[in-house]
KOLMI-750032 format. One line per field, with one value per residue: residue number from 1; x, y, z of N, C-alpha, C in turn. Coordinates in nm, 3 decimals. Each point is the difference from the previous one (the first is absolute). Layout:
! KOLMI-750032
k: c(NUM,...) .
n.px: c(X,...) .
n.py: c(Y,...) .
n.pz: c(Z,...) .
ca.px: c(X,...) .
ca.py: c(Y,...) .
ca.pz: c(Z,...) .
c.px: c(X,...) .
c.py: c(Y,...) .
c.pz: c(Z,...) .
//
This chain:
! KOLMI-750032
k: c(1,2,3,4,5,6,7,8,9,10,11,12,13,14,15,16,17,18,19,20,21,22,23,24,25,26,27,28,29,30,31,32,33,34,35,36,37,38,39,40,41,42,43,44,45,46,47,48,49,50,51,52,53,54,55,56,57,58,59,60,61,62,63,64,65,66,67,68,69,70,71,72,73,74,75,76,77,78,79,80,81,82,83,84,85,86,87,88,89,90,91,92,93,94,95,96,97,98,99,100,101,102,103,104,105,106,107,108,109,110,111,112,113,114,115,116,117,118,119,120,121,122,123,124,125,126,127,128,129,130,131,132,133,134,135,136,137,138,139,140,141,142,143,144,145,146,147,148,149,150,151,152,153,154,155,156,157,158,159,160,161,162,163,164,165,166,167,168,169,170,171,172,173,174,175,176,177,178,179,180,181,182,183,184,185,186,187,188,189,190,191,192,193,194,195,196,197,198,199,200,201,202,203,204,205,206,207,208,209,210,211,212,213,214,215,216,217,218,219,220,221,222,223,224,225,226,227,228,229,230,231,232,233,234,235,236,237,238,239,240,241,242,243,244,245,246,247,248,249,250,251,252,253,254,255,256,257,258,259,260,261,262,263,264,265,266,267,268,269,270,271,272) .
n.px: c(1.865,-0.096,0.107,0.003,-0.035,0.124,-0.121,0.059,-0.049,-0.105,-0.041,0.033,-0.077,-0.096,0.019,0.017,-0.094,-0.092,0.038,-0.053,-0.104,-0.013,0.023,-0.095,-0.068,0.075,-0.042,-0.160,-0.004,0.076,-0.082,-0.070,-0.079,0.085,-0.100,-0.001,0.114,-0.020,-0.121,-0.035,0.006,-0.114,-0.054,0.044,-0.036,-0.128,0.025,0.070,-0.106,-0.077,0.025,-0.006,0.110,-0.101,0.044,0.051,0.033,0.028,0.025,0.116,0.036,0.041,0.039,0.059,0.044,0.017,0.105,0.039,-0.026,0.024,-0.098,-0.036,-0.016,0.084,0.050,0.018,0.005,0.153,-0.013,0.000,0.113,0.036,-0.040,-0.052,-0.074,0.086,0.105,-0.123,-0.029,0.149,-0.057,-0.137,-0.094,-0.076,0.027,-0.031,0.057,-0.015,-0.066,0.093,-0.070,0.099,-0.061,0.118,-0.023,-0.053,0.032,-0.114,0.035,-0.121,-0.001,-0.050,0.116,0.035,0.131,0.009,-0.062,0.090,0.044,0.110,-0.032,-0.082,0.096,0.055,-0.056,-0.028,0.129,0.009,-0.103,0.107,0.104,-0.093,-0.032,0.106,-0.023,0.076,-0.118,-0.045,-0.024,0.040,-0.126,0.007,0.081,-0.036,-0.115,0.056,0.079,-0.124,-0.098,0.051,0.001,-0.121,0.017,0.147,-0.056,-0.096,0.037,-0.068,-0.032,-0.105,-0.029,-0.023,-0.111,0.077,-0.002,0.151,0.001,0.091,0.017,0.046,-0.051,0.012,0.063,-0.053,0.083,-0.072,0.117,-0.099,0.060,-0.026,-0.027,-0.035,-0.025,0.036,-0.119,0.025,-0.009,0.103,-0.074,0.125,0.015,-0.019,0.042,-0.046,0.036,-0.104,0.001,-0.008,-0.165,0.069,-0.038,0.039,-0.099,-0.029,0.000,0.089,-0.091,0.068,-0.072,-0.026,0.120,0.046,0.065,0.131,0.031,-0.080,0.043,0.064,0.114,0.123,-0.112,-0.041,0.110,-0.081,-0.057,0.040,-0.115,-0.012,0.067,-0.001,-0.009,0.052,0.149,0.000,0.129,0.002,0.096,-0.079,-0.058,0.081,0.096,-0.128,-0.036,0.146,-0.033,-0.105,0.078,0.092,-0.115,-0.028,0.125,0.068,-0.170,-0.004,0.110,-0.070,-0.103,0.067,0.094,-0.063,-0.043,0.103,0.033,-0.079,0.073,0.097,-0.028,-0.045,0.102,0.066,-0.124,-0.020) .
n.py: c(8.527,-0.041,-0.134,0.035,-0.109,-0.044,-0.095,-0.081,0.034,-0.099,0.082,0.112,-0.101,-0.040,0.117,0.070,-0.117,0.038,0.132,-0.013,-0.066,0.118,0.111,-0.054,0.014,0.122,0.039,-0.097,0.085,0.118,-0.053,-0.038,0.072,0.034,0.139,0.063,0.005,0.079,0.037,-0.107,0.037,-0.020,0.130,-0.001,-0.109,0.038,0.091,-0.058,-0.057,0.118,0.056,-0.128,0.066,0.076,0.135,0.065,0.062,-0.168,-0.075,0.122,-0.033,-0.125,0.047,0.090,-0.078,-0.083,0.087,0.024,-0.136,-0.001,-0.076,0.117,0.010,0.085,-0.062,0.041,-0.100,-0.002,0.091,-0.099,-0.007,0.014,-0.171,0.066,-0.001,-0.018,0.096,0.106,-0.010,-0.013,0.054,-0.120,0.061,-0.090,-0.102,0.046,0.110,-0.116,-0.046,0.070,0.010,-0.040,-0.035,-0.029,-0.108,-0.008,-0.131,0.046,-0.104,0.057,-0.038,0.143,0.048,-0.071,0.011,0.055,0.074,0.055,0.138,-0.005,0.129,-0.080,-0.091,0.101,0.083,-0.049,0.013,0.095,0.039,-0.077,0.069,0.101,-0.047,-0.060,0.120,0.068,0.112,-0.073,0.076,-0.023,0.050,-0.104,-0.061,0.027,0.018,-0.100,-0.031,0.040,-0.033,-0.103,0.003,0.010,-0.065,-0.029,-0.015,-0.063,-0.069,-0.061,-0.114,0.042,-0.086,0.025,-0.084,-0.055,0.161,0.058,0.092,0.092,0.095,0.125,0.092,0.056,0.160,0.014,-0.127,-0.130,-0.076,-0.067,-0.115,-0.069,-0.120,-0.080,-0.082,-0.064,-0.026,0.003,-0.100,0.035,0.111,0.034,0.136,0.114,0.123,0.093,0.095,0.105,0.144,0.004,0.073,0.108,-0.016,-0.106,-0.048,-0.114,0.129,0.053,-0.068,-0.017,0.068,-0.098,0.012,-0.011,-0.113,0.052,-0.107,-0.085,-0.093,-0.026,-0.031,-0.117,-0.075,0.110,0.006,-0.124,0.128,-0.057,0.072,-0.156,-0.052,-0.091,-0.102,-0.094,0.061,0.022,-0.041,-0.085,-0.046,0.027,-0.038,-0.034,-0.096,-0.070,-0.027,-0.038,-0.065,-0.075,-0.049,-0.051,-0.076,-0.039,-0.046,-0.042,-0.056,-0.049,-0.023,-0.043,-0.035,0.033,-0.072,-0.122,-0.018,0.029,-0.090,-0.085,0.023,-0.008,-0.153,-0.020,0.046,-0.097,-0.115,0.031) .
n.pz: c(-1.052,-0.080,0.013,-0.133,-0.039,-0.020,0.009,-0.136,-0.145,-0.023,-0.056,0.077,0.033,-0.050,-0.044,0.148,0.024,-0.157,0.016,0.096,-0.022,-0.082,0.101,0.059,-0.113,-0.014,0.131,0.018,-0.118,0.052,0.067,-0.090,0.041,0.106,0.042,-0.144,-0.030,0.121,-0.053,0.098,-0.147,-0.074,0.063,0.093,0.000,-0.049,0.068,0.083,-0.040,-0.016,0.104,0.018,0.039,0.039,-0.051,0.133,-0.086,-0.039,0.111,0.017,-0.137,0.012,0.109,-0.106,-0.091,0.087,0.042,-0.120,-0.014,0.150,0.075,0.001,0.115,-0.006,-0.027,-0.143,-0.068,-0.007,-0.097,-0.102,0.006,-0.112,-0.010,0.091,-0.157,-0.081,0.061,0.013,-0.119,0.038,0.104,-0.005,0.125,0.008,0.013,-0.085,-0.029,0.001,-0.100,-0.076,-0.109,-0.072,0.123,0.035,0.005,0.081,0.053,0.088,0.046,0.054,0.118,0.011,-0.066,-0.109,0.002,0.130,-0.118,0.020,0.019,-0.051,-0.007,-0.028,-0.050,0.064,-0.007,-0.104,0.020,0.030,-0.150,-0.092,0.028,-0.047,-0.110,-0.008,0.044,-0.073,-0.001,0.035,0.064,0.123,-0.033,0.091,-0.073,-0.105,0.060,0.063,-0.107,-0.090,0.083,0.034,-0.132,-0.024,0.126,-0.044,-0.123,0.012,0.094,0.058,-0.081,-0.094,0.071,-0.122,-0.038,0.075,0.001,-0.010,0.074,-0.084,0.073,-0.090,0.086,-0.108,0.063,-0.120,-0.012,-0.030,0.003,-0.030,0.082,-0.114,0.064,-0.079,0.061,-0.090,-0.030,-0.103,-0.108,-0.097,0.046,0.030,-0.033,0.008,-0.058,0.072,-0.006,0.108,-0.047,0.139,-0.020,0.032,0.139,-0.008,0.073,0.058,0.055,-0.105,-0.048,-0.128,-0.066,-0.043,-0.084,0.127,-0.001,0.032,0.042,-0.108,0.072,0.062,-0.071,0.052,-0.018,0.069,0.068,-0.005,0.049,0.148,0.003,-0.009,0.113,-0.038,0.074,-0.069,0.017,0.086,0.030,0.076,-0.040,-0.116,0.065,0.101,-0.120,-0.025,0.119,0.005,-0.127,0.041,0.124,-0.124,-0.091,0.134,0.046,-0.138,-0.027,0.107,-0.039,-0.142,0.081,0.071,-0.065,-0.027,0.152,0.016,-0.084,0.058,0.126,-0.038,-0.040,0.131,0.069,-0.067,-0.012,0.116) .
ca.px: c(-0.032,-0.026,0.089,-0.046,0.092,0.097,0.048,-0.036,-0.084,0.070,0.070,0.138,0.088,0.040,0.080,0.093,0.047,0.054,0.144,0.112,0.008,0.127,0.140,0.019,0.031,0.129,0.104,0.036,0.072,0.166,0.063,-0.029,-0.145,-0.012,-0.103,-0.089,0.052,0.017,-0.122,-0.064,-0.112,0.031,0.017,0.126,0.056,-0.011,0.080,0.135,0.019,0.001,0.147,0.139,0.107,-0.049,0.047,-0.060,-0.068,-0.097,-0.077,-0.104,-0.111,-0.142,-0.057,-0.049,-0.115,-0.108,-0.065,-0.096,-0.129,-0.085,-0.142,-0.076,-0.156,-0.060,0.126,0.008,0.139,0.070,0.039,0.133,0.084,0.022,0.056,-0.049,-0.089,0.096,0.041,-0.097,-0.057,0.050,-0.058,-0.096,-0.023,0.052,0.065,-0.122,0.053,0.128,0.110,-0.001,0.064,0.138,0.112,0.045,-0.071,0.032,-0.127,0.011,-0.109,-0.088,-0.094,-0.123,0.023,0.139,0.060,-0.072,0.119,0.011,0.120,0.109,0.041,-0.109,0.032,0.056,-0.143,-0.035,0.071,-0.061,-0.140,0.004,0.031,-0.092,-0.101,0.073,-0.025,0.155,0.013,-0.072,0.026,-0.125,-0.029,0.037,0.143,-0.012,-0.063,0.070,0.121,-0.018,-0.014,0.136,0.074,-0.081,-0.022,0.084,-0.027,-0.109,-0.064,-0.098,-0.129,-0.150,-0.056,-0.136,-0.022,0.109,0.084,0.049,-0.002,0.079,-0.008,0.135,0.015,0.135,-0.028,-0.126,-0.069,0.034,0.010,-0.050,0.066,-0.108,0.044,-0.092,0.072,-0.114,-0.097,-0.008,0.049,0.139,0.054,0.021,0.002,0.009,0.014,-0.016,-0.034,-0.033,0.015,-0.172,0.041,0.011,0.041,-0.079,0.057,-0.132,-0.066,-0.033,0.041,-0.036,-0.130,0.034,0.031,0.059,0.124,0.091,0.096,-0.012,0.080,0.146,0.071,0.114,-0.021,-0.061,0.112,-0.043,-0.121,-0.121,0.032,0.001,0.118,-0.041,0.084,-0.033,0.107,0.055,0.003,-0.023,0.130,-0.016,-0.130,0.072,0.070,-0.080,-0.071,0.096,0.004,-0.118,0.023,0.106,-0.074,-0.137,0.080,0.025,-0.086,-0.012,0.121,0.004,-0.144,0.013,0.042,-0.111,-0.088,0.080,0.012,-0.168,-0.089,0.071,-0.083,-0.128,-0.003,0.039,-0.079,-0.117) .
ca.py: c(-0.063,-0.123,-0.018,-0.101,-0.100,0.046,-0.096,0.032,-0.103,-0.143,0.015,0.026,-0.123,-0.121,0.041,-0.015,-0.098,-0.060,0.023,-0.099,-0.155,-0.024,-0.002,-0.137,-0.103,0.016,-0.026,-0.100,-0.085,0.011,-0.073,-0.108,-0.013,-0.112,-0.046,-0.066,-0.147,-0.119,-0.019,-0.127,-0.009,-0.047,0.125,0.021,-0.114,0.013,0.130,-0.036,-0.076,0.092,0.070,-0.093,0.072,0.140,0.087,0.073,0.091,-0.051,-0.027,0.135,0.039,-0.097,0.000,0.120,-0.025,-0.053,0.093,0.113,-0.059,-0.017,0.096,0.080,0.072,0.154,0.035,-0.113,-0.042,0.094,-0.079,-0.052,0.049,-0.095,-0.099,-0.050,-0.115,-0.133,-0.037,-0.032,-0.187,-0.075,-0.068,0.033,-0.049,-0.114,-0.053,-0.039,-0.105,-0.049,0.016,0.118,-0.032,0.033,-0.029,-0.130,-0.065,-0.135,-0.088,-0.056,-0.080,0.024,-0.116,0.011,0.029,-0.081,0.060,0.169,0.089,0.154,0.079,-0.016,0.070,-0.019,-0.105,-0.016,-0.002,-0.127,-0.115,0.026,-0.052,-0.148,-0.024,0.047,-0.121,-0.119,0.030,-0.004,0.118,-0.037,0.036,0.001,0.150,0.078,0.026,0.106,0.098,-0.002,0.040,0.122,0.069,0.013,0.068,0.125,0.051,0.085,0.129,0.024,-0.014,-0.110,0.047,-0.007,-0.137,-0.052,-0.058,-0.051,0.071,0.051,0.157,0.064,0.140,0.024,0.155,0.108,0.087,0.035,-0.100,-0.117,-0.122,-0.127,-0.124,-0.136,-0.117,-0.111,-0.173,-0.038,-0.143,-0.104,0.039,-0.001,0.132,-0.028,0.113,0.125,0.149,0.113,0.133,0.091,0.120,0.076,0.169,0.016,-0.076,-0.126,-0.137,-0.043,0.066,0.087,-0.059,0.081,-0.089,-0.036,0.101,0.102,-0.029,0.089,-0.110,-0.098,-0.104,0.022,-0.078,0.018,-0.032,0.143,-0.006,-0.067,0.038,-0.072,0.069,-0.061,-0.113,-0.128,-0.100,-0.146,-0.125,-0.034,-0.090,0.031,0.076,0.140,0.094,0.105,0.128,0.097,0.106,0.108,0.089,0.080,0.125,0.117,0.058,0.121,0.090,0.119,0.088,0.110,0.098,0.096,0.090,0.161,0.054,-0.010,0.118,0.126,0.046,0.021,0.178,0.093,-0.003,0.062,0.151,0.062,0.005,0.044) .
ca.pz: c(-0.185,-0.025,-0.083,-0.097,-0.005,-0.092,-0.094,-0.129,-0.046,-0.078,-0.159,0.034,0.108,-0.148,-0.080,0.083,0.017,-0.090,-0.023,0.113,-0.082,-0.126,0.053,0.095,-0.076,-0.025,0.112,-0.004,-0.138,0.022,0.103,-0.070,0.058,0.102,0.041,-0.088,0.002,0.092,0.028,-0.064,-0.078,-0.124,-0.098,0.017,-0.067,-0.125,0.014,0.004,-0.149,-0.085,-0.001,0.018,-0.057,-0.033,0.105,0.077,-0.072,-0.085,0.113,0.041,-0.135,0.034,0.116,-0.007,-0.066,0.086,0.102,-0.080,-0.031,0.111,0.003,0.156,0.006,-0.010,-0.106,-0.120,-0.050,-0.098,-0.111,-0.026,-0.077,-0.109,0.021,0.131,0.041,-0.054,0.118,0.102,-0.018,0.021,0.104,0.004,0.102,-0.015,-0.148,-0.078,-0.160,0.023,-0.120,-0.062,-0.143,-0.004,0.116,0.020,0.041,0.100,-0.004,0.139,0.031,0.075,0.016,-0.053,-0.127,-0.042,-0.145,0.006,-0.047,0.086,-0.012,0.103,0.130,0.076,0.062,0.169,0.037,-0.042,0.075,0.143,0.042,0.055,0.145,0.095,-0.019,0.085,0.167,0.058,0.088,0.116,0.092,0.106,0.031,0.141,-0.003,-0.109,0.062,0.116,-0.046,-0.055,0.109,0.099,-0.058,0.008,0.126,0.050,-0.111,-0.024,0.121,0.008,-0.108,0.047,-0.136,-0.034,-0.131,-0.041,-0.044,0.108,-0.058,0.087,-0.028,0.053,-0.006,-0.054,-0.042,0.007,-0.060,0.009,-0.077,0.015,-0.042,0.014,-0.027,-0.006,0.011,-0.116,0.052,-0.125,-0.127,0.000,0.079,0.148,0.069,-0.067,0.092,-0.070,0.086,-0.085,0.060,0.055,0.035,0.142,0.107,-0.019,0.063,0.005,0.041,-0.083,-0.146,-0.110,-0.072,-0.139,-0.114,0.091,-0.029,-0.078,-0.091,0.052,-0.012,-0.081,0.034,-0.095,-0.136,-0.100,-0.094,-0.135,-0.041,0.059,0.123,0.130,-0.012,0.051,0.027,-0.044,-0.005,0.136,0.086,0.154,0.016,-0.044,0.074,0.056,-0.083,-0.065,0.102,-0.014,-0.104,0.033,0.067,-0.050,-0.071,0.037,0.037,-0.085,-0.006,0.122,-0.015,-0.082,-0.015,0.047,-0.167,-0.118,0.009,0.005,-0.140,-0.025,0.061,-0.107,-0.123,0.004,0.021,-0.166,-0.088,0.080) .
c.px: c(0.026,0.100,-0.077,0.056,0.076,0.060,-0.008,-0.095,0.041,0.050,0.129,0.086,-0.001,0.109,0.148,0.065,0.077,0.125,0.099,0.032,0.108,0.108,0.039,0.046,0.119,0.113,-0.002,0.035,0.111,0.037,0.006,-0.167,0.021,-0.108,-0.131,0.006,0.001,-0.122,-0.030,-0.133,0.000,0.022,0.173,0.104,-0.005,0.079,0.117,0.023,0.028,0.097,0.132,0.098,-0.002,0.082,-0.076,-0.094,-0.133,-0.101,-0.110,-0.094,-0.124,-0.058,-0.102,-0.134,-0.113,-0.066,-0.087,-0.111,-0.076,-0.107,0.001,-0.116,-0.009,0.152,0.012,0.107,0.047,0.035,0.140,0.079,0.032,0.078,-0.053,-0.092,0.016,0.034,-0.082,-0.039,0.059,-0.019,-0.129,-0.022,-0.159,0.019,-0.138,0.059,0.152,0.097,-0.033,0.078,0.148,0.075,0.039,-0.108,0.056,-0.139,-0.005,-0.119,-0.064,-0.070,-0.131,-0.018,0.113,0.026,-0.068,0.164,-0.012,0.105,0.116,-0.011,-0.148,0.032,0.001,-0.166,-0.069,0.050,-0.057,-0.144,0.009,0.027,-0.114,-0.085,0.069,-0.014,0.160,0.012,-0.127,0.062,-0.109,-0.035,0.005,0.130,0.036,-0.030,0.102,0.104,0.014,-0.015,0.143,0.087,-0.017,-0.007,0.064,-0.004,-0.143,-0.098,-0.109,-0.135,-0.120,-0.053,-0.162,-0.016,0.144,0.102,0.072,0.015,0.077,-0.020,0.126,-0.026,0.094,-0.112,-0.166,-0.090,0.032,0.017,-0.038,0.065,-0.086,0.091,-0.080,0.043,-0.141,-0.080,0.015,0.077,0.140,0.051,0.029,0.041,-0.020,-0.009,-0.034,0.000,-0.092,0.017,-0.133,0.050,-0.010,0.038,-0.114,0.051,-0.140,-0.115,-0.070,0.053,-0.076,-0.122,0.045,-0.028,0.052,0.151,0.079,0.052,-0.045,0.042,0.142,0.114,0.121,-0.023,-0.039,0.129,-0.006,-0.149,-0.129,-0.013,-0.014,0.100,-0.008,0.109,-0.066,0.051,0.079,-0.005,-0.008,0.174,0.008,-0.084,0.082,0.056,-0.073,-0.094,0.122,-0.015,-0.105,0.006,0.105,-0.108,-0.063,0.093,-0.005,-0.063,-0.038,0.092,-0.029,-0.122,0.019,0.031,-0.107,-0.111,0.031,-0.025,-0.134,-0.047,0.076,-0.075,-0.147,0.013,0.033,-0.089,-0.114,-0.002) .
c.py: c(-0.138,-0.046,-0.099,-0.116,0.003,-0.145,0.039,-0.046,-0.102,0.033,0.033,-0.075,-0.097,0.074,-0.012,-0.145,-0.082,0.066,-0.028,-0.138,0.029,0.007,-0.135,-0.136,0.034,-0.056,-0.172,-0.089,0.016,-0.093,-0.161,-0.050,-0.107,-0.052,-0.052,-0.192,-0.081,-0.014,-0.161,0.010,-0.030,0.126,0.000,-0.105,0.059,0.154,-0.064,-0.111,0.072,0.086,-0.056,0.050,0.119,0.082,0.077,0.124,-0.029,-0.040,0.122,0.057,-0.083,0.023,0.167,-0.015,-0.069,0.096,0.094,-0.078,0.007,0.105,0.041,0.055,0.132,0.041,-0.131,-0.061,0.080,-0.057,-0.061,0.093,-0.115,-0.091,-0.023,-0.087,-0.131,-0.046,-0.056,-0.134,-0.079,-0.067,0.117,-0.122,-0.011,-0.052,-0.047,-0.111,-0.082,-0.002,0.101,-0.038,0.047,0.019,-0.127,-0.088,-0.168,-0.062,-0.068,-0.116,-0.015,-0.147,-0.001,0.035,-0.044,0.109,0.151,0.071,0.143,0.055,-0.045,0.071,-0.009,-0.161,0.002,0.009,-0.137,-0.103,0.046,-0.048,-0.162,-0.016,0.053,-0.134,-0.103,0.033,0.048,0.107,-0.003,0.064,0.067,0.135,0.082,0.007,0.121,0.117,0.047,0.090,0.123,0.122,0.040,0.099,0.145,0.076,0.137,0.139,0.055,-0.031,-0.103,0.045,-0.006,-0.095,-0.001,-0.073,-0.064,0.093,0.032,0.152,0.058,0.147,0.039,0.218,0.040,0.077,0.037,-0.106,-0.124,-0.110,-0.118,-0.087,-0.102,-0.114,-0.102,-0.128,-0.049,-0.120,-0.080,0.070,0.018,0.087,-0.055,0.104,0.115,0.108,0.108,0.126,0.091,0.111,0.079,0.122,-0.026,-0.128,-0.151,-0.103,-0.089,0.027,0.096,0.017,0.114,-0.087,-0.004,0.130,0.131,0.002,0.073,-0.092,-0.126,-0.143,0.033,-0.111,0.012,-0.068,0.097,-0.020,-0.065,-0.020,-0.081,0.046,-0.098,-0.071,-0.141,-0.083,-0.106,-0.134,0.022,-0.165,0.009,0.079,0.134,0.093,0.105,0.118,0.095,0.076,0.099,0.095,0.110,0.150,0.089,0.069,0.119,0.130,0.097,0.040,0.111,0.113,0.086,0.054,0.139,0.097,0.009,0.110,0.146,0.028,0.025,0.121,0.085,0.003,0.070,0.158,0.080,-0.028,0.081,0.166) .
c.pz: c(-0.008,-0.100,-0.100,-0.041,-0.108,-0.098,-0.115,-0.051,-0.073,-0.105,0.021,0.075,-0.101,-0.080,0.036,0.017,-0.091,-0.028,0.075,-0.050,-0.105,0.052,0.071,-0.130,-0.055,0.086,-0.014,-0.107,0.022,0.111,-0.033,0.034,0.096,0.076,-0.044,-0.034,0.142,0.053,-0.037,-0.039,-0.154,-0.096,0.016,-0.081,-0.160,-0.037,-0.039,-0.141,-0.097,-0.027,0.001,-0.104,-0.055,0.062,0.053,-0.097,-0.059,0.111,0.048,-0.069,0.019,0.099,0.012,-0.105,0.060,0.104,-0.085,-0.055,0.113,0.009,0.140,-0.030,-0.052,-0.139,-0.077,-0.018,-0.060,-0.178,-0.015,-0.093,-0.141,0.059,0.130,0.062,-0.006,0.147,0.117,-0.039,0.051,0.148,0.023,0.110,0.054,-0.161,-0.082,-0.152,0.042,-0.112,-0.095,-0.131,0.002,0.096,0.032,0.085,0.104,0.013,0.141,-0.008,0.113,0.034,-0.065,-0.138,-0.044,-0.135,0.001,-0.055,0.047,-0.045,0.099,0.107,0.092,0.085,0.126,0.031,0.002,0.108,0.147,0.034,0.036,0.133,0.108,-0.022,0.114,0.124,0.049,0.065,0.090,0.151,0.081,0.012,0.128,0.011,-0.045,0.080,0.121,-0.043,-0.033,0.131,0.070,-0.080,-0.005,0.102,0.066,-0.057,0.047,0.104,-0.011,-0.118,0.104,-0.106,-0.010,-0.129,-0.054,-0.022,0.147,-0.037,0.124,-0.028,0.050,-0.050,-0.060,-0.046,0.030,-0.068,0.099,-0.060,0.039,-0.088,0.033,-0.038,0.009,-0.035,-0.078,0.085,-0.089,-0.111,-0.012,0.054,0.142,0.090,-0.074,0.073,-0.116,0.075,-0.070,0.100,0.007,0.050,0.167,0.094,-0.026,0.081,0.031,0.053,-0.081,-0.146,-0.089,-0.088,-0.141,-0.096,0.072,-0.044,-0.084,-0.105,0.042,-0.064,-0.074,0.075,-0.076,-0.134,-0.114,-0.102,-0.117,-0.040,0.057,0.188,0.112,-0.017,0.051,-0.006,-0.048,0.003,0.143,0.042,0.154,0.014,-0.049,0.091,0.093,-0.064,-0.099,0.096,0.049,-0.101,-0.021,0.079,-0.032,-0.099,0.064,0.067,-0.078,-0.055,0.092,-0.006,-0.089,-0.006,0.058,-0.131,-0.048,0.030,-0.014,-0.173,-0.044,0.029,-0.097,-0.145,-0.002,0.001,-0.149,-0.066,0.044,-0.040) .
//
């Protein structure tokens, strides 16, 4: 008898992942958002400034709204309940509108723009922009690559490297979790990571074609409605600590995947 593949549909897996994110957001908020806030990024700094003094319930609500807003390939964003649109507007990334009428303002003197007025909760991001421009976060790319690779090796083994990306494949049940890190070659981004969930067994000699992914680009930043997690604000001393943080984030996700896949299968069976 031929055994047919038992992986879930993309729509079911995206649904199950989003449901897991809702639960993860509540857990993260109840713990004080330690994983989100630990990332040395402008987005994390923005989130910290916006939610300063908030209750765990309010932080979880903001995360839930951002999760609702996120776009996927096969499922639609969820509708807002009354008041959620205003909550979601508190964090829009990347920042486009720096100044909002009716909100408290501060003034930043950029070397390239004196007297720049912006919302007070965006000041932390603006100050990081200044520090980035001054070169305070210049760290050798080879050092970042080495530390991140060393941190992930006990968990994922050695990577397959191509085009500046490091690929790791972890088979779980009938799917493969692909973990990708990229040390940026230029610009303000130092490093980034994401996962994909792929059907069947995948490695460097057995790749899926574009469009066959079950879940495309997900990471811890999905709690804030952003599918890609990036670092822009690491000093050299930060890099080993952030590499260990990445290992924990990846391990947590790998531990969650079997439950997400099982929920997706149940969802597929119930709607099928």
